[in-house]
N, C-alpha and C positions, 0 to 999 in steps of 0.2 A: 877541469872545472870549466863549466860552461858560463857565458855571460850572466845568464839567469842565476846560476848559483852563486856567483861572485857578488851580484847585486844583493841576493838574499842574504849572504853571510855578512856582507857590511852592514845591512839594516837590521841584523839580529842584535847588535849591540845595544845597551841602554842608551836612550836619547839619540840614536843615530838617525840622520835625515839624509836624503839624496836631493841635491840641488843642481841647477845648471847654469852658473853664472858666466861661463865663458861661451857656450854654444849649446845648441839642443842636443848634440852628439856626446858631449863630454860630461859624465856623471861625476859629480864632486860629493864624496860621503863626509858628512861633518858630525861632530858631537859638539852641542852648545855653540855652534858657530864656528868652529875650528876644524879645519881640514884634516882628515886622517887617511883618505884614499882618493885617487883620482884615476879615472879609466874611461877609455872611449870604448864602450861595450860592443861596438859593432865593428871594431878594428880587428884585422888578422894580421899577424898573431895578436891575440889579446894580451894586453899589458896592463899593469897597474902600478901607479906610484905610490910609495909608502914611505912614512917617516921611519927613521932608524937611528938608533944610537950611533954616532960617528965610527967608533971602533968597530962595532958589529957590521956596519955598512961596509967597510974595507974587508973584513974577513968574509963576509958573504960573497961580495964580488969576486974574491980570489977563489973561493970554494966552488962557485957556480958560474965560471967565466962565460960571458956571452948571454946568460939567462937572467942574471942579476946585475945590473950596470948602474952608474950614477943616475940620478933621477933627471929624466928629460925635462928641460925647461924649469927645474927646480933647483933649490940650493943643494948643490952635489955632496956637501958634507952631511947633510941630514936626511937626504932622500935617495931612495933607490927606485929604479924602474924594474919591475919583475914580470918576466914573461910567464904567462899563464896558459901554456899550450900542451900540457902534459908531460913535458920534459922534466919538471920539479914535481915532487909529490904534492898531491892536494893537502896533505897534512902540514907540510913545510909552508905552502902558501897561506894556509889558514893561521899558521902560527905567526907569520909575518905581519898579516893584517891585524891579528889581535895585538901584537906588540905594538904596532903603529897606532892603534886606538889607545892603548894603555899609556904610551908617550904623550899623546896629546891630552888625555885626561890628567896626567901627572903634572902638566903645565897649566892647568886651569887654577883659577883662584880656589882657595880652601872651601869657601862657601858653595861654589859651584860642584866641586867634587863630592861635598856632603849631600847636596841635593840628588846627585846621580845615585848615592847608595840607598836613597829611600825609595820604598816600593810605590 
């Protein structure tokens, strides 16, 4: 997955936006003001921080040692850093991004979740 493909996929979700609150190099993808992905798109290797269920986070780190690690500069219990250099399947990376988005949306107030469901 290229940096452009990563950006496009993150922005394909309902109400997703890209923001640069930390510096011009670090893309933060948010839904209704809440972060679901963070990546420095020019970095090599390309990595993305993603929210994850704590039990799944541990399982994924064990199954993909060195490619999925505790979230860099994030709450290690709830965030993973995923290497997006081709070693993991694009399908898995997309599933992890979608899971992160879904977890963030699930934590939004009900009225905001309902707003996302409207066309």
